[in-house]
C-alpha positions in Angstrom: 95.9 115.7 104.1 94.9 112.2 103.2 93.4 110.7 100.0 89.6 110.8 99.5 89.2 107.1 99.8 91.0 107.1 103.2 88.9 110.1 104.3 85.8 108.0 103.8 87.2 105.2 105.8 88.2 107.6 108.6 84.7 109.1 108.7 83.1 105.6 108.6 85.2 104.4 111.5 84.5 107.5 113.5 80.7 107.3 113.0 80.7 103.6 113.8 82.6 104.2 117.1 80.4 107.1 118.0 77.3 105.0 117.4 78.4 102.1 119.6 80.1 104.3 122.2 76.8 106.1 123.0 74.9 102.9 123.2 77.3 100.4 124.7 80.9 101.6 125.3 80.2 104.6 127.5 79.5 102.6 130.6 82.9 100.8 130.3 85.0 103.9 130.4 82.8 106.3 132.4 84.7 108.9 134.5 83.6 109.9 137.9 85.4 113.2 138.1 85.1 116.8 137.0 86.8 115.9 133.8 84.1 113.5 132.7 83.6 115.3 129.3 87.1 115.9 127.9 87.5 118.1 124.9 89.4 115.4 123.1 86.8 112.6 123.3 87.2 108.9 123.8 85.6 108.4 120.4 88.5 110.3 118.8 91.1 108.4 120.7 89.7 105.1 119.5 89.2 106.3 115.9 92.8 107.4 115.5 94.1 104.1 116.9 91.9 101.9 114.7 92.4 104.0 111.5 96.1 104.4 111.8 96.7 100.7 112.5 94.1 99.2 110.1 94.5 101.6 107.1 98.0 103.0 107.5 99.7 100.0 109.1 101.2 102.1 112.0 101.6 99.2 114.5 103.2 101.0 117.5 101.5 103.6 119.6 104.2 106.1 119.1 103.9 105.7 115.3 100.1 106.1 115.6 100.4 109.3 117.5 103.1 110.7 115.2 101.0 109.9 112.1 98.0 111.6 113.6 100.1 114.6 114.5 101.5 114.8 111.0 98.5 114.0 108.8 95.2 114.2 110.9 95.6 117.5 112.6 92.9 119.1 110.5 90.5 116.3 111.6 91.6 116.2 115.3 92.9 119.7 116.2 92.8 119.0 119.9 95.1 115.9 119.7 97.1 115.9 123.0 100.8 115.0 123.5 102.0 111.5 123.1 102.1 110.9 126.8 98.6 112.2 127.3 97.3 110.1 124.4 99.0 107.0 125.8 97.3 107.6 129.1 93.9 108.1 127.5 94.0 105.0 125.4 95.1 102.8 128.3 91.9 103.9 130.1 89.9 102.3 127.2 91.1 98.7 127.6 87.6 97.4 128.5 86.0 99.4 125.7 88.5 97.7 123.2 87.7 94.3 124.7 84.0 94.8 124.2 84.5 96.3 120.7 86.5 93.2 119.6 83.8 90.9 120.9 81.2 92.9 119.1 83.0 92.8 115.8 83.5 89.0 116.0 80.0 88.2 117.2 78.0 90.6 115.0 79.7 90.2 111.7 80.1 86.4 111.2 80.5 85.5 107.5 77.8 83.4 105.9 80.1 80.6 104.8 81.1 79.6 108.3 80.6 75.9 109.1 78.7 76.0 112.4 79.3 72.3 113.1 83.1 72.5 112.8 85.6 74.6 114.8 89.4 74.9 114.9 91.2 75.5 118.2 94.7 76.6 119.0 96.7 79.3 120.9 99.1 82.1 120.0 101.8 83.3 122.4 101.9 87.0 123.2 105.4 87.8 124.4 106.2 90.6 126.9 109.8 89.4 127.4 112.0 86.4 127.0 112.2 83.7 129.6 115.7 84.7 130.5 114.7 88.1 131.9 112.8 89.1 135.0 109.4 90.4 134.1 108.0 93.6 135.6 104.8 94.3 133.6 101.3 93.0 134.2 102.4 90.3 136.6 98.8 89.6 137.5 98.0 88.5 133.9 101.3 87.0 132.7 103.7 84.3 133.7 106.3 82.0 132.2 105.4 79.6 129.4 107.0 77.6 126.6 106.3 78.0 122.9 107.0 74.8 121.1 106.7 76.5 117.7 109.6 78.9 118.5 111.3 76.4 120.9 111.6 79.2 123.5 110.6 80.0 127.0 108.9 83.4 127.4 106.9 85.6 129.8 103.5 86.8 128.6 100.0 85.6 127.6 98.4 83.0 125.5 95.6 84.0 123.0 93.3 81.0 122.8 91.1 81.0 119.8 88.0 79.1 118.8 87.4 79.6 115.1 84.7 78.5 112.7 85.9 76.4 109.8 85.4 78.0 106.4 86.2 75.7 103.5 88.7 77.4 101.1 88.8 80.5 103.3 90.6 81.7 106.4 88.8 80.6 109.6 86.8 83.2 111.4 87.2 83.6 115.2 84.1 82.7 117.3 85.6 83.3 120.7 88.9 84.5 122.1 90.3 83.9 125.6 93.5 85.2 127.1 95.4 83.4 129.9 98.8 83.5 131.5 101.4 81.7 129.3 101.7 78.7 131.5 98.0 77.7 131.2 97.5 74.4 129.3 95.5 74.7 126.1 93.5 71.6 127.2 92.3 73.3 130.4 91.1 76.3 128.5 89.1 74.2 126.2 87.6 72.2 129.1 86.6 75.3 130.9 85.3 77.4 128.0 84.2 75.3 125.0 83.8 71.6 125.9 80.0 72.1 126.6 79.2 73.5 123.1 76.8 70.9 121.7 77.0 69.0 118.4 80.3 70.4 117.4 83.5 68.8 115.9 86.7 70.4 117.1 90.0 70.1 115.2 93.2 70.7 117.2 96.8 69.6 117.5 98.1 66.8 119.6 98.0 68.8 122.8 94.2 68.5 122.8 94.4 64.7 122.8 92.7 63.5 126.1 90.6 60.3 126.3 88.8 61.4 129.4 87.8 64.8 128.0 86.7 63.2 124.7 84.5 60.7 126.5 82.9 63.4 128.7 82.2 65.6 125.6 80.5 62.8 123.7 78.3 61.9 126.7 77.3 65.4 127.7 77.2 67.5 124.5 77.5 65.1 121.6 80.7 66.8 120.6 84.2 65.5 119.8 87.8 66.6 119.3 89.8 65.3 116.3 93.6 65.5 116.6 96.6 63.9 114.9 97.3 60.5 116.5 99.6 60.8 119.5 102.3 58.1 119.8 101.7 55.5 122.5 104.5 55.3 125.0 106.4 52.0 125.0 104.3 50.6 122.2 106.0 47.6 120.6 107.7 48.4 117.3 105.8 45.7 115.4 102.4 47.3 116.4 103.7 50.8 115.6 104.8 49.7 112.1 101.5 47.7 111.5 99.3 50.8 112.1 101.7 53.4 110.7 100.1 53.9 107.2 96.5 54.2 108.6 97.7 56.6 111.3 99.6 58.8 108.9 96.7 59.1 106.6 94.3 60.0 109.4 96.7 62.5 111.0 97.4 64.2 107.7 93.6 64.5 107.1 93.0 66.1 110.5 96.0 68.4 110.1 94.8 69.6 106.7 91.6 70.8 108.3 93.3 72.3 111.3 96.1 74.0 109.5 94.2 77.2 108.4 94.0 78.4 112.0 97.8 79.0 111.6 97.0 81.1 108.6 94.6 83.1 110.7 97.3 83.8 113.4 99.8 84.7 110.7 97.3 87.2 109.2 96.6 88.8 112.5 100.4 89.1 113.3 101.0 90.6 109.8 98.2 93.1 110.3 98.9 94.1 113.9 102.2 92.6 115.2 100.2 91.4 118.1 102.7 88.8 119.2 105.3 91.3 120.3 104.3 93.1 123.5 107.8 94.0 124.8 107.0 97.8 124.7 103.9 97.4 127.0 104.4 99.0 130.4 101.1 98.4 132.3 98.3 95.9 132.7 95.8 98.1 130.9 98.3 98.8 128.2 98.7 95.0 127.7 94.9 94.6 127.4 94.8 97.4 124.8 97.6 95.8 123.0 95.6 92.5 122.7 92.0 93.6 122.2 92.8 96.9 120.4 94.9 95.1 117.8 92.2 92.4 117.4 89.6 95.2 116.8 91.9 96.9 114.4 92.4 93.7 112.4 88.7 93.0 112.1 87.4 96.5 111.7 87.2 95.8 108.0 84.0 93.9 108.8 82.3 97.2 109.5 83.0 98.4 106.0 81.6 95.2 104.5 78.4 95.2 106.6 
């Protein structure tokens, strides 16, 4: 048994999933076999995952299944074994991808600044750089995380987020790449053509050629803390130090909230640790399922 307030959330999530499943998600997980209408439905699989993670903070798949078995049997009497549930949820990787995109694109807060965006990336670690990886090799490779000062195997979660004054930024677009992909390349390929936009990023996005191209083609720009000039004379460096420090602090103060966004997602879902993932589809569920679970609250507010 669960409290009444949680029952309402469980019902709301289930009805929401059923509604979008019938209209949009069905084609992404359609089966072409004799078992194309299982007794335990895809809607139930997704509802248990989203509810247990978002409401009950059960962050691992085994914990999610155990919670459902202990507390939700009256709601889902046909709940299969953990192994069968794990297999079923991995088949829904594309459905979770679409669901996360739907939640982010359809429920944008009204206070988003449409002219200013924050950009950064978050490492998703499948194993340390000292080990030999064996999972999702087509999606992952070796990269370096400067924040943690470590090499790792895994993905990068690149995020373009709307600036919201005095609030946590809201993701506009999310892109996953292998860990070695440079953040600047991702921006160049995905977001550099967005018109009339000011982007705030860290020093890794500092590139004079890209900045010039964006100004000429889309009237957009990237603001970053000032990057030190190699072999610059000490007298010139000291002369400009005060102005550079003020400018860099101003840019960093606008950009910093995207770190708060990442910390919030990690706290809600533990998305950064993917060492328990054992397949490519499982890794995609780990990423997009957790993003959907973090932002499913938008459905309650809409």
